[in-house]
C-alpha atoms as a printed R data frame, in Angstrom:
    type eleno elety resid chain resno       x       y      z
1   ATOM     1    CA   MET     A     1  74.064  67.240  6.317
2   ATOM     2    CA   ASN     A     2  74.376  66.637  3.047
3   ATOM     3    CA   ARG     A     3  72.106  64.915  0.289
4   ATOM     4    CA   TYR     A     4  73.236  61.571  1.389
5   ATOM     5    CA   ASP     A     5  72.617  61.805  4.916
6   ATOM     6    CA   GLN     A     6  68.999  62.654  4.144
7   ATOM     7    CA   ASP     A     7  68.652  60.256  1.618
8   ATOM     8    CA   THR     A     8  69.548  57.659  3.791
9   ATOM     9    CA   GLU     A     9  67.385  58.822  7.102
10  ATOM    10    CA   GLU     A    10  65.010  58.736  4.174
11  ATOM    11    CA   LYS     A    11  65.142  55.269  3.398
12  ATOM    12    CA   ILE     A    12  65.154  54.451  7.009
13  ATOM    13    CA   ARG     A    13  62.270  55.387  7.622
14  ATOM    14    CA   GLN     A    14  60.454  54.236  4.243
15  ATOM    15    CA   ILE     A    15  61.701  50.841  6.095
16  ATOM    16    CA   ASP     A    16  60.737  51.219  9.605
17  ATOM    17    CA   SER     A    17  57.297  52.536  7.540
18  ATOM    18    CA   LEU     A    18  57.482  49.282  5.798
19  ATOM    19    CA   LYS     A    19  58.456  46.699  8.423
20  ATOM    20    CA   GLN     A    20  55.088  48.295 10.682
21  ATOM    21    CA   GLN     A    21  53.093  47.739  7.580
22  ATOM    22    CA   LYS     A    22  54.728  44.366  7.138
23  ATOM    23    CA   GLN     A    23  54.095  43.704 11.065
24  ATOM    24    CA   GLN     A    24  50.036  45.164 10.569
25  ATOM    25    CA   ASN     A    25  49.758  42.613  7.683
26  ATOM    26    CA   LEU     A    26  50.854  39.606  9.291
27  ATOM    27    CA   MET     A    27  47.984  40.545 12.118
28  ATOM    28    CA   LYS     A    28  45.799  40.749  9.481
29  ATOM    29    CA   LEU     A    29  46.624  37.468  7.688
30  ATOM    30    CA   TYR     A    30  46.711  35.778 11.250
31  ATOM    31    CA   ASP     A    31  43.269  37.173 12.207
32  ATOM    32    CA   LEU     A    32  42.235  35.951  8.552
33  ATOM    33    CA   ARG     A    33  43.718  32.613  9.073
34  ATOM    34    CA   GLU     A    34  42.138  32.040 12.541
35  ATOM    35    CA   ARG     A    35  38.720  33.066 10.807
36  ATOM    36    CA   LEU     A    36  39.485  30.774  8.250
37  ATOM    37    CA   LYS     A    37  40.190  27.662 10.182
38  ATOM    38    CA   GLU     A    38  36.672  28.798 11.659
39  ATOM    39    CA   TYR     A    39  34.645  28.864  9.066
40  ATOM    40    CA   ARG     A    40  36.350  25.847  7.908
41  ATOM    41    CA   GLU     A    41  34.881  23.883 11.062
42  ATOM    42    CA   ILE     A    42  31.728  25.819 10.926
43  ATOM    43    CA   VAL     A    43  31.226  24.413  7.017
44  ATOM    44    CA   THR     A    44  32.259  20.933  8.188
45  ATOM    45    CA   ARG     A    45  30.131  20.999 10.811
46  ATOM    46    CA   GLU     A    46  27.158  22.082  8.613
47  ATOM    47    CA   LYS     A    47  28.087  19.740  6.115
48  ATOM    48    CA   THR     A    48  27.911  17.259  8.508
49  ATOM    49    CA   ALA     A    49  24.315  18.083 10.205
50  ATOM    50    CA   LEU     A    50  23.432  17.978  6.619
51  ATOM    51    CA   ALA     A    51  24.398  14.306  5.636
52  ATOM    52    CA   ARG     A    52  22.866  13.538  8.987
53  ATOM    53    CA   ARG     A    53  19.438  15.317  7.826
54  ATOM    54    CA   GLU     A    54  19.663  13.860  4.683
55  ATOM    55    CA   GLU     A    55  20.019  10.419  6.307
56  ATOM    56    CA   GLN     A    56  16.916  10.797  8.522
57  ATOM    57    CA   LYS     A    57  15.005  12.150  5.482
58  ATOM    58    CA   LYS     A    58  15.961   8.424  3.777
59  ATOM    59    CA   TYR     A    59  15.290   6.464  6.532
60  ATOM    60    CA   GLU     A    60  11.910   8.234  7.318
61  ATOM    61    CA   GLU     A    61  10.915   7.327  4.034
62  ATOM    62    CA   LYS     A    62  11.780   3.774  4.540
63  ATOM    63    CA   LEU     A    63   9.786   3.341  7.837
64  ATOM    64    CA   LEU     A    64   6.689   5.264  5.517
65  ATOM    65    CA   ALA     A    65   6.882   2.953  3.036
66  ATOM    66    CA   ALA     A    66   7.404  -0.036  5.616
67  ATOM    67    CA   SER     A    67   4.228   1.181  7.670
68  ATOM    68    CA   ILE     A    68   2.551   1.585  4.436
69  ATOM    69    CA   LYS     A    69   3.274  -1.933  3.052
70  ATOM    70    CA   LEU     A    70   2.154  -3.433  6.260
71  ATOM    71    CA   GLN     A    71  -0.984  -1.281  6.733
72  ATOM    72    CA   ALA     A    72  -2.322  -2.941  3.184
73  ATOM    73    CA   LEU     A    73  -0.916  -6.175  4.123
74  ATOM    74    CA   TRP     A    74  -3.451  -5.983  7.560
75  ATOM    75    CA   ARG     A    75  -6.564  -4.388  5.543
76  ATOM    76    CA   GLY     A    76  -6.113  -6.993  2.826
77  ATOM    77    CA   TYR     A    77  -6.129  -9.434  5.550
78  ATOM    78    CA   LYS     A    78  -8.801  -8.280  6.984
79  ATOM    79    CA   ALA     A    79 -10.997  -7.617  3.698
80  ATOM    80    CA   ARG     A    80 -10.511 -11.019  2.676
81  ATOM    81    CA   LYS     A    81 -11.831 -12.420  6.243
82  ATOM    82    CA   LEU     A    82 -14.528 -10.538  5.905
83  ATOM    83    CA   TYR     A    83 -15.076 -11.351  2.376
84  ATOM    84    CA   ARG     A    84 -14.597 -15.168  3.876
85  ATOM    85    CA   ALA     A    85 -17.422 -14.540  6.712
86  ATOM    86    CA   MET     A    86 -19.679 -13.000  4.135
87  ATOM    87    CA   LEU     A    87 -19.760 -15.798  1.654
88  ATOM    88    CA   LYS     A    88 -20.256 -18.556  4.373
89  ATOM    89    CA   LYS     A    89 -23.224 -16.482  5.401
90  ATOM    90    CA   LYS     A    90 -24.605 -16.414  2.246
91  ATOM    91    CA   ALA     A    91 -23.720 -20.639  1.449
92  ATOM    92    CA   VAL     A    92 -25.501 -21.102  4.607
93  ATOM    93    CA   ALA     A    93 -28.341 -18.612  3.871
94  ATOM    94    CA   ALA     A    94 -28.925 -21.102  0.622
95  ATOM    95    CA   LYS     A    95 -28.574 -24.150  2.343
96  ATOM    96    CA   ARG     A    96 -31.321 -22.600  4.515
97  ATOM    97    CA   LYS     A    97 -33.077 -21.849  1.207
98  ATOM    98    CA   LYS     A    98 -32.497 -25.093 -0.548
99  ATOM    99    CA   ARG     A    99 -34.419 -26.860  2.707
100 ATOM   100    CA   GLY     A   100 -36.985 -24.864  3.101
101 ATOM   101    CA   THR     A   101 -37.962 -24.820 -0.347
102 ATOM   102    CA   LYS     A   102 -37.755 -29.016 -0.248
103 ATOM   103    CA   SER     A   103 -39.651 -29.060  3.496
104 ATOM   104    CA   ALA     A   104 -42.135 -26.713  2.227
105 ATOM   105    CA   GLY     A   105 -43.442 -29.305 -0.527
106 ATOM   106    CA   ALA     A   106 -43.055 -32.000  1.319
107 ATOM   107    CA   GLY     A   107 -46.861 -31.945  2.217
108 ATOM   108    CA   ARG     A   108 -48.059 -33.073 -1.491
109 ATOM   109    CA   GLY     A   109 -48.052 -36.443 -1.141
110 ATOM   110    CA   ARG     A   110 -44.111 -37.640 -0.910
111 ATOM   111    CA   GLY     A   111 -41.939 -37.020  2.343
112 ATOM   112    CA   ARG     A   112 -42.712 -37.333  6.676
113 ATOM   113    CA   GLY     A   113 -46.555 -36.339  6.261
114 ATOM   114    CA   SER     A   114 -47.854 -39.037  2.856
115 ATOM   115    CA   ARG     A   115 -46.585 -42.382  5.346
116 ATOM   116    CA   SER     A   116 -50.365 -41.987  6.774
117 ATOM   117    CA   ALA     A   117 -52.434 -41.247  3.364
118 ATOM   118    CA   THR     A   118 -51.086 -44.191  1.681
119 ATOM   119    CA   ARG     A   119 -52.032 -46.771  4.181
């Protein structure tokens, strides 16, 4: 064999080796593309789940604020109702007290008991 044939065989071996490397690299590339596709799906699912959780959290915050307002309204209503009842009791007690003082002074000459004394 001459030098030309040797060089040609060496180049053919190099080409075959490069073809094998290319094939291996293509397989790796294919695998990496599949992994990337899976990772992108995972990221998309996670983003969707995160958005859903945030939306749920906002909803719960609104619900909490609404329940607090309702409780405040109810407590205010109950307090006003009790306050009105207390004022009514005080007014009734004050009226009774006023009447009680007038009837206690009735024996002094004026009022019901004084008719018999003036006749």
